ROBA-885644 format. One line per 3 residues: for each residue x, y, z of N, C-alpha, C, O. Coordinates in Angstrom, 1 decimal. Atoms other than C-alpha are relative to their C-alpha. Example, Ala and Ser with C-alpha at 12.3 -4.5 7.8 and 13.67 -1.06 7.14 Angstrom:
<sites>
0.9 -1.2 0.0 12.3 -4.5 7.8 0.9 1.2 0.0 1.9 1.2 0.7 | -0.9 -1.1 0.0 13.7 -1.1 7.1 -0.8 1.1 0.8 -0.3 2.2 0.9
</sites>
This chain:
<sites>
1.0 -0.2 -1.1 10.0 -12.0 -17.1 -1.4 0.0 -0.6 -1.7 0.7 -1.6 | 1.4 0.1 0.5 6.4 -13.0 -17.7 -0.8 1.1 0.7 -0.4 1.8 1.6 | 0.8 -1.1 -0.4 3.5 -10.7 -17.1 -0.4 -0.1 1.5 -0.4 1.0 2.2
0.3 0.1 -1.5 2.6 -12.1 -13.6 1.2 0.4 0.8 1.0 1.1 1.8 | -1.2 -0.4 -0.8 6.2 -11.7 -12.4 0.2 1.5 -0.1 0.6 2.2 0.8 | -0.1 -1.4 0.2 6.3 -8.2 -13.9 -0.9 0.8 0.9 -0.6 1.8 1.5
1.0 -0.6 -0.9 3.1 -7.3 -12.0 0.4 -0.2 1.4 0.4 0.8 2.2 | -0.2 0.4 -1.4 4.0 -9.1 -8.8 1.3 0.7 0.6 1.3 1.1 1.7 | -1.2 -0.7 -0.5 7.5 -7.6 -8.6 0.0 1.5 -0.3 1.0 2.2 0.0
0.1 -1.4 0.4 6.3 -4.2 -9.8 1.2 0.4 -0.9 2.0 1.3 -0.6 | -1.1 -0.2 1.0 8.6 -4.3 -12.8 1.4 -0.2 0.5 2.3 0.5 0.1 | -1.3 0.4 -0.5 11.5 -5.8 -10.9 0.4 0.7 1.3 1.4 0.4 1.9
-0.3 -0.7 -1.3 11.4 -3.5 -7.8 0.2 -1.0 1.1 1.0 -0.8 2.0 | -0.1 1.0 -1.0 10.9 -6.6 -5.7 1.3 -0.8 0.1 1.6 -1.5 1.1 | -1.4 0.6 0.0 14.4 -7.8 -6.6 1.0 0.8 0.7 2.1 0.4 0.9
-1.0 -0.9 -0.7 16.0 -4.8 -4.8 0.2 -0.6 1.4 -0.8 -1.0 2.0 | -0.4 0.5 -1.4 17.8 -5.8 -1.6 0.7 1.1 0.7 1.4 2.0 0.0 | 0.8 0.8 -0.9 17.7 -5.4 1.3 -1.4 0.5 0.0 -1.7 1.6 -0.6
1.4 -0.4 -0.3 14.1 -5.1 2.4 -0.9 0.3 -1.2 -1.2 1.4 -1.4 | 0.8 -0.2 1.2 12.2 -5.6 -0.9 -1.4 0.6 0.3 -1.9 1.4 -0.5 | 1.3 -0.6 -0.4 8.9 -4.7 0.9 0.1 1.5 0.2 -0.9 2.2 -0.2
-0.1 -1.5 -0.2 10.2 -1.3 1.9 0.2 0.7 -1.4 -0.3 1.7 -1.6 | -0.1 -0.6 1.3 11.3 -0.7 -1.7 -1.3 0.1 -0.7 -1.6 1.0 -1.4 | 1.4 0.0 0.6 7.8 -1.7 -2.9 -0.8 1.1 0.6 -1.6 1.8 -0.2
0.8 -1.1 -0.6 6.3 0.8 -0.4 0.6 1.4 -0.5 -0.2 2.3 -0.8 | -0.6 -1.2 0.4 8.8 3.5 -1.4 -0.4 0.4 -1.5 -0.6 1.6 -1.8 | 0.3 -0.3 1.3 8.1 3.2 -5.1 -1.5 0.4 -0.2 -1.9 1.1 -1.1
1.4 -0.5 0.0 4.4 3.7 -4.3 -0.2 1.5 0.2 -1.1 2.1 -0.3 | 0.2 -1.4 -0.3 5.0 7.2 -3.1 0.0 0.9 -1.3 -0.9 1.7 -1.5 | 0.0 -0.9 1.2 6.0 8.9 -6.4 -1.1 -0.5 -1.0 -1.7 0.4 -1.7
1.1 0.5 0.9 3.4 6.7 -8.3 -1.3 0.6 0.5 -2.1 1.1 -0.3 | 1.3 -0.5 -0.6 0.6 7.8 -5.9 0.0 1.5 -0.3 -1.1 2.1 -0.6 | -0.1 -1.4 0.3 1.8 11.4 -6.3 -0.4 0.3 -1.4 -1.2 1.2 -1.7
0.4 -0.2 1.4 1.6 11.2 -10.1 -1.4 -0.3 -0.3 -2.1 0.5 -1.0 | 1.4 0.3 0.2 -1.8 9.5 -10.0 -0.9 1.1 0.5 -1.8 1.5 -0.1 | 0.8 -1.1 -0.7 -3.1 12.2 -7.6 0.1 1.2 -0.9 -1.0 1.9 -1.1
-0.1 -1.2 0.8 -1.8 15.0 -9.8 -0.8 -0.1 -1.3 -1.4 0.8 -1.7 | 0.7 0.2 1.3 -3.3 13.5 -13.0 -1.5 -0.1 0.2 -2.3 0.5 -0.5 | 1.4 0.3 -0.2 -6.7 12.4 -11.6 -0.6 0.1 1.4 -1.7 -0.3 1.6
0.5 -0.2 -1.4 -7.0 13.3 -7.9 -0.2 -1.3 0.7 0.2 -2.4 0.2 | 0.3 1.2 -0.8 -8.3 10.8 -5.4 -0.7 -1.0 -0.8 -0.4 -2.2 -0.6 | 0.7 1.0 0.7 -10.7 9.1 -7.8 1.0 -0.9 -0.8 0.8 -2.2 -0.9
-1.0 0.9 0.8 -7.7 7.9 -10.0 0.8 -0.8 0.9 1.1 -2.0 0.6 | -0.8 0.8 -1.0 -5.6 6.9 -7.0 -0.9 -1.2 0.5 -0.4 -2.3 0.6 | 0.9 1.1 -0.5 -8.6 4.9 -5.6 -0.2 -1.1 -1.1 -0.1 -2.3 -0.8
0.2 1.0 1.1 -9.3 3.2 -9.0 1.3 -0.8 -0.2 1.2 -2.0 -0.4 | -1.3 0.7 0.2 -5.6 2.3 -9.4 0.3 -0.9 1.1 0.9 -2.0 1.0 | -0.2 0.9 -1.2 -5.5 0.9 -5.9 -0.8 -1.3 -0.2 -0.3 -2.3 0.1
0.9 1.2 0.2 -8.4 -1.4 -6.6 0.5 -0.9 -1.2 0.5 -2.1 -1.1 | -0.6 0.8 1.1 -6.8 -2.4 -9.9 1.2 -0.7 0.4 1.5 -1.9 0.1 | -1.2 0.6 -0.6 -3.5 -3.1 -8.1 -0.4 -1.2 0.9 0.3 -2.3 0.8
0.4 1.1 -0.9 -5.3 -5.3 -5.6 -0.5 -1.2 -0.9 -0.1 -2.3 -0.6 | 0.5 1.1 0.9 -7.1 -7.3 -8.4 1.2 -0.6 -0.7 1.3 -1.8 -0.8 | -1.2 0.5 0.8 -3.9 -7.6 -10.5 0.9 -0.7 1.0 1.5 -1.8 0.6
-0.9 0.6 -0.9 -1.9 -8.5 -7.4 -0.6 -1.4 0.4 0.2 -2.4 0.6 | 0.6 1.3 -0.3 -4.4 -11.3 -6.5 0.3 -1.0 -1.1 0.7 -2.2 -0.9 | -0.2 0.9 1.2 -4.0 -12.8 -10.0 1.5 -0.3 -0.1 1.9 -1.5 -0.2
-1.4 0.2 0.1 -0.2 -12.3 -10.1 0.5 -0.9 1.1 1.4 -1.7 0.9 | -0.5 0.9 -1.1 0.3 -13.9 -6.6 -0.4 -1.4 -0.3 0.4 -2.3 0.0 | 0.4 1.3 0.3 -1.7 -16.9 -7.7 0.9 -0.6 -1.1 1.3 -1.8 -1.0
-0.8 0.5 1.1 0.3 -17.2 -10.9 1.5 -0.3 0.5 2.1 -1.3 0.1 | -1.4 0.1 -0.4 3.7 -16.6 -9.3 0.3 -1.2 1.0 1.4 -1.7 1.1 | -0.2 1.0 -1.0 3.1 -19.2 -6.5 -0.5 -1.4 -0.4 -0.4 -2.3 0.3
0.6 1.3 0.5 1.4 -21.9 -8.6 1.0 -1.1 0.0 2.0 -1.0 -0.7 | -0.9 1.1 0.0 3.1 -25.2 -7.8 1.3 0.2 0.8 2.2 -0.6 0.7 | -1.2 -0.3 -0.7 5.7 -23.6 -5.6 -0.2 -0.3 1.5 -1.3 -0.2 2.0
0.0 0.1 -1.5 6.6 -24.2 -1.9 -0.2 1.3 0.6 -1.0 1.4 1.6 | 0.1 -1.4 -0.6 7.0 -20.5 -1.1 -1.3 0.7 -0.5 -1.3 1.1 -1.7 | 1.2 -0.6 0.4 3.5 -19.1 -1.2 0.0 1.6 0.2 -1.0 2.2 -0.1
-0.1 -1.5 -0.2 4.7 -15.5 -0.3 1.4 0.4 -0.3 2.1 0.7 0.7 | -1.4 -0.3 0.3 8.0 -14.9 -2.1 0.3 1.5 0.3 -0.5 2.4 0.1 | -0.4 -1.4 -0.4 9.9 -11.8 -0.9 0.0 1.0 -1.1 -0.2 2.2 -0.9
-0.1 -0.9 1.2 10.2 -10.4 -4.4 -1.4 0.5 -0.4 -1.5 1.4 -1.2 | 1.4 -0.5 0.3 6.4 -10.1 -4.6 -0.3 1.2 0.8 -0.5 1.1 2.0 | 0.2 -1.2 -0.7 5.8 -6.5 -3.7 -1.3 0.8 -0.5 -1.5 1.9 -0.1
1.2 -0.7 0.4 2.5 -5.6 -5.5 -0.9 0.2 1.2 -1.7 1.1 1.3 | 0.8 -0.2 -1.2 0.9 -6.1 -2.1 0.4 1.2 0.8 -0.4 1.9 1.3 | -0.5 -1.2 -0.6 3.1 -3.4 -0.6 -0.4 1.3 -0.7 -0.8 2.3 -0.1
0.4 -1.1 0.8 2.3 -1.1 -3.5 -1.5 0.4 0.3 -1.8 1.5 0.5 | 1.4 -0.2 -0.2 -1.4 -1.6 -3.0 -0.3 0.5 1.4 -1.1 1.4 1.6 | 0.2 -0.4 -1.4 -1.2 -1.3 0.8 0.4 1.5 0.2 -0.2 2.2 1.0
-0.5 -1.4 -0.2 0.8 1.9 0.6 -0.9 1.0 -0.7 -1.2 2.1 -0.2 | 1.0 -0.9 0.6 -1.6 3.4 -1.9 -1.2 0.2 0.9 -1.7 1.3 1.1 | 1.1 -0.2 -0.9 -4.4 2.7 0.6 0.3 0.9 1.1 -0.5 1.7 1.5
-0.4 -0.8 -1.1 -2.5 4.3 3.4 0.0 1.5 -0.5 -0.3 2.4 0.3 | 0.0 -1.3 0.5 -2.2 7.4 1.2 -1.3 0.6 -0.4 -1.5 1.8 -0.6 | 1.3 -0.5 0.2 -5.9 7.7 0.7 -0.3 1.0 1.0 -1.1 2.0 0.7
0.3 -0.9 -1.1 -6.0 9.5 4.0 0.5 1.4 -0.3 0.1 2.4 0.4 | -0.5 -1.4 0.4 -4.1 12.5 2.4 -0.5 0.3 -1.4 -0.8 1.5 -1.7 | 0.5 -0.3 1.4 -5.3 12.1 -1.2 -1.4 0.5 0.0 -1.7 1.5 -0.7
1.4 -0.5 0.0 -9.0 12.4 -0.4 -0.2 1.4 0.5 -0.8 2.2 -0.2 | 0.2 -1.4 -0.4 -8.8 15.5 1.7 0.6 1.1 -0.9 0.1 2.2 -1.1 | -0.6 -0.9 0.9 -6.4 17.1 -0.7 -0.9 0.3 -1.2 -1.1 1.4 -1.6
0.9 -0.1 1.1 -8.7 16.4 -3.6 -1.3 0.7 0.3 -1.8 1.6 -0.4 | 1.4 -0.5 -0.4 -12.0 17.2 -1.8 0.1 1.5 0.4 -0.9 2.2 0.2 | 0.0 -1.4 -0.5 -10.8 20.5 -0.4 1.0 0.9 -0.8 1.3 2.1 -0.3
-0.9 -0.8 0.8 -8.4 21.7 -3.1 1.3 0.4 0.6 1.8 1.5 0.4 | -1.3 -0.3 -0.7 -5.3 21.5 -0.9 1.1 -0.6 -0.9 1.0 -1.8 -1.4 | -1.2 0.5 0.7 -1.9 21.1 -2.6 0.5 -1.2 0.8 0.8 -1.1 2.0
-0.4 1.2 -0.8 -1.0 17.5 -1.7 1.4 0.1 0.5 1.7 -0.6 1.5 | -1.3 -0.1 -0.5 2.6 18.5 -1.2 0.0 0.7 1.4 0.9 0.6 2.2 | 0.2 -0.7 -1.3 1.4 20.7 1.7 -0.3 -1.0 1.1 -0.1 -0.6 2.3
0.3 1.1 -0.9 0.4 17.5 3.4 1.2 -0.9 0.3 1.0 -2.1 0.6 | -1.2 0.9 -0.1 4.0 16.2 3.6 0.1 -0.8 1.3 0.5 -1.9 1.3 | -0.1 0.9 -1.2 3.7 15.1 7.2 -0.9 -1.3 -0.1 -0.5 -2.3 0.4
0.8 1.1 0.3 0.9 12.8 6.1 0.7 -1.1 -0.9 0.5 -2.3 -0.7 | -0.7 0.9 0.9 3.1 11.3 3.4 1.0 -0.9 0.9 1.0 -2.1 0.8 | -1.0 0.6 -0.9 5.8 10.5 6.1 -0.7 -1.0 0.9 -0.3 -2.1 1.1
0.8 0.8 -1.0 3.2 9.2 8.6 -0.6 -1.2 -0.7 -0.5 -2.3 -0.2 | 0.6 1.1 0.7 1.5 7.0 6.0 1.0 -1.1 -0.3 0.8 -2.3 -0.2 | -1.1 1.0 0.3 4.8 5.4 5.0 0.4 -0.7 1.2 0.5 -2.0 1.3
-0.5 0.6 -1.2 6.0 4.8 8.5 -1.1 -0.9 0.7 -0.8 -2.0 1.0 | 1.1 0.8 -0.6 2.6 3.5 9.8 -0.2 -1.3 -0.8 -0.4 -2.3 -0.3 | 0.2 1.2 0.9 2.2 1.2 6.8 1.1 -1.0 0.2 0.8 -2.2 0.4
-1.1 1.0 -0.2 5.6 -0.3 7.2 0.0 -0.6 1.4 0.2 -1.8 1.5 | 0.1 0.5 -1.3 5.1 -0.7 11.0 -1.1 -1.1 0.0 -0.9 -2.2 0.6 | 1.1 1.0 0.0 1.7 -2.5 10.5 0.4 -1.2 -0.8 0.1 -2.3 -0.5
-0.4 1.1 0.8 3.2 -4.6 7.7 1.0 -0.9 0.6 1.0 -2.1 0.5 | -1.1 0.8 -0.6 6.2 -5.7 9.7 -0.5 -0.6 1.3 -0.2 -1.8 1.5 | 0.4 0.5 -1.3 4.6 -6.1 13.1 -1.2 -0.9 0.0 -1.4 -1.8 0.8
1.1 0.8 0.2 1.4 -7.6 11.8 -1.0 -0.2 1.2 -1.2 -1.3 1.6 | 0.9 0.1 -1.2 -1.0 -6.8 14.7 -1.3 -0.5 -0.4 -1.8 -0.2 -1.6 | 1.4 0.5 0.1 -4.4 -8.5 15.0 -0.4 -0.5 -1.4 0.2 -1.5 -1.8
0.5 0.5 1.3 -6.2 -8.8 11.6 1.1 0.0 -1.1 1.0 -0.8 -2.0 | -1.1 0.1 1.0 -3.0 -8.1 9.7 0.7 -1.3 0.1 1.0 -2.0 -0.9 | -0.6 1.3 -0.2 -1.4 -11.2 11.2 -0.9 -1.1 -0.4 -0.4 -2.1 -0.9
1.0 1.0 0.4 -4.6 -13.2 10.7 0.0 -0.2 -1.5 0.1 -1.3 -2.0 | 0.0 0.0 1.5 -4.6 -12.3 7.0 1.3 -0.6 -0.5 1.3 -1.4 -1.5 | -1.3 0.5 0.4 -0.9 -13.1 6.7 0.1 -1.5 0.1 0.9 -2.1 -0.6
-0.1 1.4 -0.2 -1.4 -16.6 8.0 -0.9 -0.8 -1.0 -0.8 -2.0 -1.1 | 0.9 0.6 1.0 -4.0 -17.3 5.2 0.9 -0.5 -1.1 1.9 0.2 -1.5 | -0.7 0.6 1.1 -2.7 -19.5 2.4 -0.5 0.6 -1.3 -1.7 0.9 -1.5
0.4 -0.4 1.3 -2.7 -18.5 -1.2 0.1 1.5 -0.3 0.5 2.3 0.6 | -0.1 -1.4 0.5 -3.0 -15.2 -3.1 -0.7 1.0 0.9 -0.3 2.1 1.1 | 0.7 -0.9 -0.9 -5.6 -13.8 -0.7 0.8 0.4 1.2 0.9 1.5 1.6
-0.9 -0.3 -1.1 -3.2 -14.1 2.2 1.1 0.9 -0.3 1.5 1.8 0.5 | -1.1 -0.8 0.5 -0.4 -12.6 0.2 -0.4 1.5 0.0 0.3 2.3 0.4 | 0.4 -1.4 0.2 -2.4 -9.5 -0.6 -0.7 0.6 1.2 -0.5 1.8 1.5
0.9 -0.6 -0.9 -4.8 -9.0 2.2 0.7 0.5 1.3 0.2 1.4 1.9 | -0.7 -0.5 -1.2 -2.3 -8.6 5.1 0.4 1.5 -0.3 0.4 2.3 0.6 | -0.4 -1.4 0.3 -1.0 -5.5 3.3 -1.2 0.9 -0.3 -1.1 2.1 0.0
1.3 -0.8 0.2 -4.5 -4.3 2.3 -0.4 0.5 1.4 -0.8 1.6 1.6 | 0.5 -0.3 -1.3 -5.5 -4.4 6.0 1.0 0.9 0.7 0.6 1.9 1.3 | -1.1 -0.9 -0.5 -2.1 -2.8 7.0 -0.2 1.4 -0.5 0.0 2.4 0.2
0.3 -1.3 0.7 -2.9 0.0 4.5 -1.2 0.7 0.6 -1.2 1.9 0.8 | 1.2 -0.6 -0.6 -6.3 0.5 5.9 0.3 0.5 1.4 -0.1 1.6 1.8 | -0.4 -0.5 -1.4 -4.9 0.7 9.5 0.8 1.2 -0.1 0.6 2.1 0.7
-0.8 -1.1 0.1 -2.3 3.1 8.4 -0.8 1.3 -0.4 -0.5 2.3 0.1 | 0.9 -1.1 0.4 -4.9 5.3 6.7 -0.8 0.6 1.2 -0.9 1.8 1.4 | 0.7 -0.4 -1.2 -6.9 5.4 9.9 0.9 0.7 0.9 0.5 1.7 1.5
-1.0 -0.6 -0.8 -3.8 6.2 11.8 0.4 1.4 -0.4 0.5 2.3 0.4 | -0.4 -1.3 0.5 -2.9 9.1 9.5 -1.2 0.9 0.3 -1.0 2.1 0.7 | 1.2 -0.9 -0.3 -6.5 10.5 9.8 -0.1 0.4 1.4 -0.3 1.5 1.7
0.1 -0.3 -1.5 -6.5 10.2 13.6 1.1 1.0 0.4 0.9 1.9 1.1 | -1.2 -0.9 -0.4 -3.0 11.8 13.9 -0.2 1.4 -0.6 0.1 2.4 0.0 | 0.2 -1.3 0.6 -4.0 14.6 11.5 -1.1 0.7 0.8 -1.0 1.9 1.0
1.0 -0.6 -0.9 -7.1 15.2 13.6 0.5 0.5 1.3 0.2 1.6 1.7 | -0.7 -0.5 -1.2 -5.0 15.4 16.7 0.8 1.2 -0.3 0.8 2.2 0.5 | -0.9 -1.0 0.3 -2.5 17.6 15.1 -0.7 1.4 -0.3 -0.3 2.4 0.0
0.7 -1.2 0.4 -5.1 20.0 13.7 -1.2 0.4 1.0 -1.9 1.3 0.7 | 1.0 -0.4 -1.0 -7.4 20.0 16.7 -1.4 -0.4 -0.4 -2.4 0.1 0.2 | 1.3 0.3 0.5 -10.3 18.5 14.8 -0.7 -0.9 1.0 -2.0 -0.9 1.0
0.7 0.9 -1.0 -11.0 15.9 17.5 -0.3 0.6 1.3 -0.8 0.0 2.2 | 0.4 -0.8 -1.1 -11.5 18.6 20.0 0.9 -0.2 1.2 0.5 0.1 2.3 | -1.0 0.2 -1.0 -8.4 17.8 22.0 0.9 1.2 0.1 1.8 1.2 1.0
</sites>
């Protein structure tokens, strides 16, 4: 396995079946937890950006000269998107000194919303998915992760009465 494939498949997670994208999202959960414990939100944010950059490179390398420009085993996009979705719980936990495990409903919500946005591909997610090349491979999941983070924040606001409802 070359370095681009190791990065793109997240050390082989992308070869798990069925639903490699779901496996890529699932593996992001303990990784994000560990990153948050070690360095809080700043470390998770930095690693998310690093994953996006590494994913863009790995996607370009893995698809160079190939017909399939978005191979199912490429799951670095799911890892990065799921990390983004988890920003909505990592930041408040870090900023307010809240134990991140106390925010377990946010973990579940971030996972479910990210998978829904990634699978259904509404609006800008679908637009990005139709783009050719490494940017299209990565950006649909980045946008899905942003949408999921917004959804987590809104639902937390509703749940905790922050939105005045």
